[in-house]
C-alpha positions in Angstrom: 23.5 -18.8 25.1 24.1 -15.4 25.8 26.2 -14.0 28.7 25.9 -11.6 31.5 26.0 -8.0 29.9 25.2 -8.8 26.4 22.6 -6.7 24.7 20.0 -8.5 22.9 16.8 -8.3 21.0 14.1 -9.4 23.0 10.5 -9.6 21.2 8.3 -6.5 21.9 10.8 -5.0 24.4 13.4 -4.2 21.9 17.0 -4.1 23.0 17.6 -5.5 26.4 20.8 -6.1 28.6 21.0 -9.3 30.3 22.0 -8.5 34.1 22.0 -12.2 35.4 21.6 -15.9 34.6 20.2 -17.7 37.5 18.3 -21.1 38.3 14.6 -20.4 39.1 11.7 -22.9 40.2 8.4 -22.1 38.3 5.6 -24.6 38.6 8.0 -27.0 40.3 10.4 -27.1 37.5 13.9 -25.7 38.1 15.8 -24.4 34.9 18.0 -21.5 34.0 16.5 -18.1 33.3 17.9 -14.7 31.9 17.1 -11.8 34.1 17.1 -8.7 31.8 16.1 -5.1 31.4 15.0 -3.1 28.4 17.5 -0.4 27.7 15.0 2.2 27.0 13.5 1.6 30.8 16.5 2.4 32.5 16.2 -0.5 35.1 12.5 0.0 35.7 11.2 -3.1 34.2 12.9 -6.6 35.1 11.9 -9.5 32.8 12.7 -13.1 33.7 12.5 -15.5 30.8 13.5 -19.1 30.7 17.0 -19.5 28.7 15.4 -21.9 26.2 12.3 -20.0 25.6 11.1 -20.9 22.1 7.9 -18.7 22.5 9.8 -15.1 22.2 12.4 -13.9 19.8 15.9 -13.2 21.6 18.6 -12.4 19.1 22.1 -11.0 19.6 22.8 -7.7 18.3 23.9 -7.6 14.4 27.4 -7.0 13.4 29.0 -4.2 11.5 28.8 -5.9 8.2 25.0 -7.0 8.6 24.3 -3.4 9.7 26.0 -1.9 6.5 24.0 -4.2 4.4 20.6 -3.2 6.0 21.4 0.4 5.8 22.3 -0.2 1.7 19.1 -1.8 1.6 17.2 1.6 1.9 18.5 2.4 -1.5 15.9 -0.1 -2.9 12.1 -0.7 -2.5 11.1 -2.6 0.4 8.3 -5.3 0.7 5.2 -4.8 -1.7 2.7 -2.2 -0.4 -0.7 -4.2 0.6 -3.8 -2.0 -0.3 -5.8 -3.7 2.3 -4.8 -2.1 5.6 -5.8 -5.1 7.8 -4.1 -7.7 5.6 -1.1 -5.2 5.5 -0.9 -5.1 9.1 -1.3 -8.6 9.6 1.4 -9.5 7.1 3.9 -6.9 8.1 3.5 -8.1 11.4 4.1 -11.5 10.5 7.5 -10.3 9.0 8.4 -8.4 11.9 7.7 -11.3 14.5 10.3 -13.6 12.4 13.1 -11.6 13.9 15.0 -11.5 10.5 16.4 -7.9 10.4 16.8 -7.5 6.5 13.2 -8.4 6.2 12.2 -6.1 9.2 14.1 -3.4 7.4 12.2 -4.0 4.1 8.8 -3.2 6.3 10.3 -0.3 7.8 11.4 0.8 4.2 8.3 0.6 2.9 6.2 2.2 5.6 8.7 5.1 5.4 8.4 5.6 1.9 4.5 5.6 2.3 4.7 7.9 5.0 6.9 10.4 2.9 4.5 9.9 -0.1 1.4 10.7 2.1 3.1 13.7 3.7 3.6 15.2 0.4 0.3 14.9 -0.4 -1.0 16.1 3.0 -2.2 12.7 4.2 -1.2 10.5 7.2 -0.4 6.8 7.3 -3.2 4.6 8.9 -2.7 4.6 12.8 -1.9 0.9 12.8 0.8 1.6 10.1 2.0 4.4 12.1 2.2 2.5 15.2 4.0 -0.4 13.5 6.6 1.8 12.1 7.5 3.7 15.2 7.9 0.7 17.0 9.8 -1.4 14.7 11.8 1.6 13.1 13.0 2.4 16.7 14.3 -0.7 17.6 15.9 -1.2 14.5 17.7 2.3 14.1 18.7 1.9 17.8 20.2 -1.5 17.0 21.9 -0.2 13.9 23.3 2.9 15.9 24.9 0.3 18.6 26.2 -1.7 15.9 27.8 1.2 13.9 28.9 3.3 17.1 26.4 6.1 15.7 23.5 7.8 17.1 19.8 7.0 16.5 19.7 10.6 14.9 22.5 9.7 12.4 20.9 6.6 11.3 17.5 8.2 10.9 19.3 11.0 8.9 21.5 8.5 6.7 18.2 6.2 6.0 16.1 9.3 4.8 18.9 10.4 2.4 19.1 7.0 1.1 15.3 6.8 0.6 15.2 10.1 -1.3 18.1 8.6 -3.5 20.9 10.9 -2.0 23.9 9.0 -2.1 25.7 8.7 1.2 29.4 8.5 0.4 30.4 6.1 3.2 29.0 5.2 6.4 30.7 7.0 9.4 32.3 4.8 12.0 33.2 6.4 15.3 
């Protein structure tokens, strides 16, 4: 169970902060709920979800060790590229929906590498690949930045360097 003030990953909303834990009655059933808001939304959206909601992924933020492992993984190939666009989108989305950050990083890795390759050939990623990459990359890089006390931009720059095979001496920690 999470506590008030914790930062979590909440399904499609990305990084959220738990503002309250309270009892709510919905459809005649009273149970504890998390009240949270997406960090990107500046309190404009409030989400209430049962504490034991098994229909959505709720994860605590990764620790520094896991964050460093994930950054290191960008030195290596990600998941296998699937030529068929709809099949690729389905499989990559299924991986993302597991909430496993190491596997999610492999999807981001593959999509970023393909994006760079396409741009070198003056091509663009398919729209559904671009949307998936933007959404997942944003959440993953924000989480890495928080876990390592860095900025999103610093994480992005490090990942691009790692993808290009440029050695990053050590990951800066502020």
